[in-house]
N, C-alpha and C positions, 0 to 999 in steps of 0.2 A: 518183696513189692508184687503185687498183681497188676493185671491190665484189664480195661474195659475192652469191649468188643469194638470201641472206636480207637483204640490205640492210647487213650490217656491212661499215664502210670498213675496208680495207686497205692498207697502206703497201708500196708496190715499191721494192725496192732492189736492188744488184747480185745478189743471190741469190734473187730473184724475190719471191712474196710472203713478207712477213715478220712482219706484226704486225697484229693486229685489234684496233681500240678498243673498249673495254669502256665502254659508255653508262649512264647512270643510267637505269632503265627507268620507265615509268610502270605502277605496279601496283594503281591502282584508278581509278575515274572521279573525275574533278574533282584527282587528285593534280597537282601542280605542282613541288614540292620535296621533298626527303628529306634526312636528316641520315644520314651515314655515321659508325656508332658505333665500328667497329674492322674491320680485315681479318682474315680468317680464313686467308689465305696471306700468306707474306712474298715480295719480290721475289726471284726466282730459284727459287721453288717450281714444280714441276710441277702442272698443273691438268688435271683431268679434266672432260669434259661433264657439266653437271648436277650438280657437285660443288660444296657450300657454299663461296662466295668472300669475303663480307663481310656484316655486319650493318647493316642499314639501319632507321631508326627514322622512321617516319611519322606523320602526326597520328592514326593509329588504332592502329598496333600496331608492334612491334619485331620484325623477322623477318630469317632468313639468306635471301640472294640467290645463285641458283645462277650457276655459270659456262654460257655458251652455247656455248663452244668449247673446245677441250684444247689445250695446249701449255704454254708456260712463261709465268709471270708476269712481265714483262720489266720493267714500271715501274708503279708505283702513283703517279697524278699528283696525286689528292686524297686524302691520308692520312684526314682525317676533317673532320667540320662539314657545313654544310646547303649542298645543291647542286641547281641546276635540273634536272628532267627532260630528258634527252638530252645532258646536259654529259659529255664524255669523262673517265673517271675512272681508267682504266688502259689498258694494253697487254698482250694475250696474243700470243706469237707463238713462233718457233724459238729454241732455245738458242743464245746466242751472239750473237744480233742486235740487243743493247741500242743499240750505237751508231745504227744506222739509225732505232731508234725515237726517239731523242734529237733527229736530224736533223727527224723527222716533228713531234715535240713544238714545237720551236723555228720550224718553218713554219707550222704553224697557229696559233700561239700557246697559251701554257698555259691548262689548264682552271681554274687556281685562280691567285691572286697567290702563293701561297706556294711553287707549282712556279716561278714566274717569278724569285721572290727567291733561291731557290737553285739554279735552273738545273735540266735534265732530269737531268743525270748528276751532280748534285753539284758543280758547277763553281761558278766566281765568281758572285755574283749579278748578275742582270740588271735594267735599268731596269723600273719596272713603270709602269704607265698613271697618269696624272695623276688624283688624287683617290681612290686606293686607301689604304687604311688598315691592309693588313697587310704592308706592304714590310717584307722581311728580318725577321720574326718569328719566333721557334722556334715549335714546336708546344707549346702549352698555356701559353704566355706572355700577360699581360694586354694586350690592345688598347692602342695609344697613344691619348691624347685627340686626337681631329680635330674639325675644324669643317666643317660641312655647306655649304661655299661652293659656289653654283650661279647662274647667271645669273638675273636676274628674270623670273620667267614660263617658266623650263625646265621639262621634264617631269623628274619624278624618278624615277629609275630604281629599281624596287623588285620583290622577288617576290610574286607573289600571295598567300602567306601574311602577308607584311608588310603588304600593304595592307590585309588583312581584318582583322589586329590592330589595324591602327591607326585603322582607320574604326570597329570597336568600342569603342575605347577613347579615342576623339575626339583622337588623336594627327595634328598636322600632319605630313604625310612630310617636308616641306621643310625642317622643323627638326632631321629624324635625320639623323646623321651614319653613311654607310653604309660599311660593311668588306667589303662584297662585292667580287666582281671589278669592276673599273672603278669603284669607289664605290658599288655598286648596295647598296641598303638590303634587308637580309634581316631575318628576323623576330627573330633574336636583338638586331638593332639597337634593334628597337622595343620589346621587353621590356625591354631596359635603361634606354631612353628613359622608358618608363612608371614602372620602380621607382625611377628617380632615381639610380641608381647603375650602375657598370661592373663587368662580371664577366669573368673570363678566359675566352675562348671555349674554351679546350682544359682548362678546369678540371675537375677530377675532380667526380663526382655529389655526395660529401659532402667537406667540408673542416671543419679545426677552427681556431675562432676562439679568442682568450684569455677566459679565465673572468672573471667578475667578481670585484672585490675580495673577499677573504675577510671574514667579520664580525672583528670585533675581541674579543679575548678577553673573557668574559662577556656578550657581546651574545645569545647562543643557549644552551639545554642541549644537552649531547651534541656529538658530532663534526660539523663542519661539512662538508658534500659541496663538495669543491673541484674537482670534475670539468669538464671543458670542455663549452660550448655547442656541439652538432651543428648546423649548418646544411647543409641539403640542397636541392641545386640541382634544380628543377622538370627532369624528361624531358620530351620531345615529348608522350608519352604522357599525363604528369601535367598539362600545359598544356592539352591538349585536353579533358581531363577537367573542369578548373577552367572553360574557356571554355564548353563545352557544359552544362554545370549552371547557369551563369549565365544562359545563354538560356533554359534550362528554368525558370530561376526567376522569370522575367519573364512566362511565360505564365498565363493566367488558368485556374488549375485548381480542380478540386474533389474531394474525398475521398469514398468509400463504403465502410463498414465493415460486415462480416457476420461471424457464427461458422457453422462446419460441425462436425457430428458425425462424427468421422472412423473410428467403429466398423467398418463395411463396408469401407471403404479399406484400414484397417491388416490386415483378415483377407485381404483379396485380396492384398497385399503379401506376408504369410506364405505364402500359397498358392504364389504364383509363385516365391519363394524354395527352397520345398520341390520343386520340379519342374525347378529350375533344371539345366542341363546342367553337367557338370564344367569347371572354369576359366573359365566364362560370367560375366559382371559382374552383379553383385546388383543389381536394381532397387530405387530408394529411393523414399520418400514422395514427395520432389521429381520424380520421373521419372513417378510415378503421375499428380502435380499438372498438369505439363506436356501428358501425354497428354488429360487430360479439359480443360485450358484450351483445348487445340487443337480439341476437339470443339466447345466451346462458342464458340470465336472464330469458327469456321465458320457457325454459327448467327445469330451477331450480328456481320455483318461491319462494323458502324458503329464497334465497338471494335477490330476487326483493320484498322486503317487507319493511313494517314501523313498528314500535314498540311504543305504547302510554303510556305504563305503566301497562296497565290492558289487551290489547289484541295485537296479531299479525295479520296485514294484510296483506296478499300476494296478489300481483297485478296480474292481467293477461296480461297488456301491459307494456312495458321496457320504461320509460320516464328517461333518462340519464342526470343528471347534470353534466355538466364541470365547472371546477374550472378556473376561471378567475382573473388575477390580475389587479385590476380597480385602478383608482386613489384614490378612499375613502377607499381601502381594498378589500379582497379577496370576489367575488361574485359567484354564483354557478346557471347561466341561465341553463335551461332545453332544450333540444332536445327530442321532443315528438315522441313516437312510434318509437323508434330507432331499434328494432328488426324486424319491417315489412318495414321499410323505404330503399330506395337506398342509396348506399355510396353517390352519387352526391347529393341527396335531403337534405342528413345530412349535407354534404360540405355547402352548401347554407345557411340552418339553422345555422350552427357553425358560419359561416362568418358574418352573420347578427347580431347574438346574441353577439359576441365578439366585433364587431365593436360599437354596442351601449353601451355595458358594458365599454368600455375605453371610450367613449364619455358622460359617465352618463346618459344615455338615456332609460335605461332598464325600464320596467314597472313591476308592483307586479305580473302579470300574467305570465310574463316571467321566475319567480323565483319560481313559485309554482307547487306543484305536481308531483316533482322528487320522482322516487323511488329508485335511485341508483346513484352513483357518481364516475367519474373519475377525478382524479388529476395526470395532466402529467409535470413532470419537465425534461423531455428528452432534450427538445430543449435548456435548461440551461447547457446540459452535466452532469446532475445528472445520475448516473448509478442506484442508489437505494436507497429507503427512505421507509419510514411507514408513511401513511397519516391518519390524526385524522379523526373519525367519525363525519358524517353530520346527526346529529339527526333529524327527527325521523327515517330516513333510517337505517337500520341494517348492511349495509356494504358499505365499499368505496375502490378502487383499486387505488394503486399508481403506476405510470407508470414511468419508466426510460428510458435512451437512448438505441439507438439502436448502439450496438458496436461490432466490429469484434472481434472475440474469437475463440480461439483455441478449436477444440472439436473433440471427437473420433467417427469416423464413420467407421464402419466394421473393426474396427481394426487398423484403419489407422488415422494418425491427420490430420485434416482440419480445415479450418478457414470459421466461418459462421457468420452473422450478427445476434446477440443475443440481446434480450430484456429481462431486468427482470422485473417482476411484482409481487406487493405484496398486498394480501387482508387483509383489516383490518375486523373483524367482531365483531358483538354485541352478547357476548355468550348467554344473556336473550333469544335471538330469533333465533340462529343458533348454530348448533353444529359443531364439528370439521369435522366431514365425509361430511356434506352437504357443506360446503364451499370447501373443497378438490374436491368433484366433481363436482362443478360449475368451478373451475379452469382447473381441467382435460378436462372439455368440452371447455374451452374459448383457451387453449392452441393447442387443436385438429384444431379448426377452425382456429387458427391464423397460424398454420404451414399448413393447407390445406384450404383455404379460400374458395374454390371452394365447398366446402361441405354446406357452408351457403347461396349459390346464386341458 
């Protein structure tokens, strides 16, 4: 075996260097595993460097992973499923060199039990290591029921994500049957144990189950809905949302609510739109709010902070996350340096992030480094709500719709566009006075936005 200068392993056959291992990359700090959703190339397809090769689902986002070399996709070792960082998942090399790749896979041992069961070239199944629960199982088939048989006191092999989920749910890993390589416990095993049922590893995200019995004639008036119940299997992103929000719910939080007169803010937005360059992105009220919140955060660093259980990190720059409803669930891409950016610059960032979020094209870098979050439901007509904390951030702002409201001005009743905002704070890092000071500054800037320009 030889190595490229970049460290990628290559296998040497009779024709020289013939194949490059494609290994699962580490796409972010703390990432230990990822789930291959689907391959964008088939075996035998030509691959160019930096061309999307497969879709990878992490605990933060689903994104396309690009090829690091060019050639022919000779062999897909792991068609789908959860894989540890650094595992060989495919080979790219020269056309016609598949036999050499097969020998290399056999020599190193397969990266997944599925590859061992079928053989690297589709030959007769090979023996699997003892304890493997995926032997000779076709993709998409339900795993066989297995028993976790381990010597007393033996260390349980498990992925870091599986250990974390088991710890959070109080599940003893020794009681979980592992279906990973060599009986390793993976996240899906713990999820199934916690749910008390077994789900097919390769099953589609949405499946149909039998509908409940129809009512007997005369039980109800009108037609009876005999449609089937839809059962949606959680994606890795959805599971992460559930886990993180459960953690957030356990935090000691408090809420502070205020209202802001948006008269001048709306006038400023109208002026920005009038002077907009042709084809440029129209700034929204949310873009203006992101900019003003960024300015306020830089003045009140106690709110522009993160908490890790041991220390509070107060950040000098405001990187504001914006909650976006994406197909796989809520995601929070980050607008960088919102306090020093222009409103138009924020509008361009927001349009790009939201567009890629709804297309499932966000990258991990788009989601990391946020110091504060804004959740805006005003476009849905919601006037006021409370947002759930987004750990490790210590505060999140819930924004309602701008609504014409009766107000008293100099003893006279008038009508003004009023917006309700609610700040949720982690009391472990923020005191009530600090949250109130931040809101006072933000309302002042919303009602007199020229102060921030």
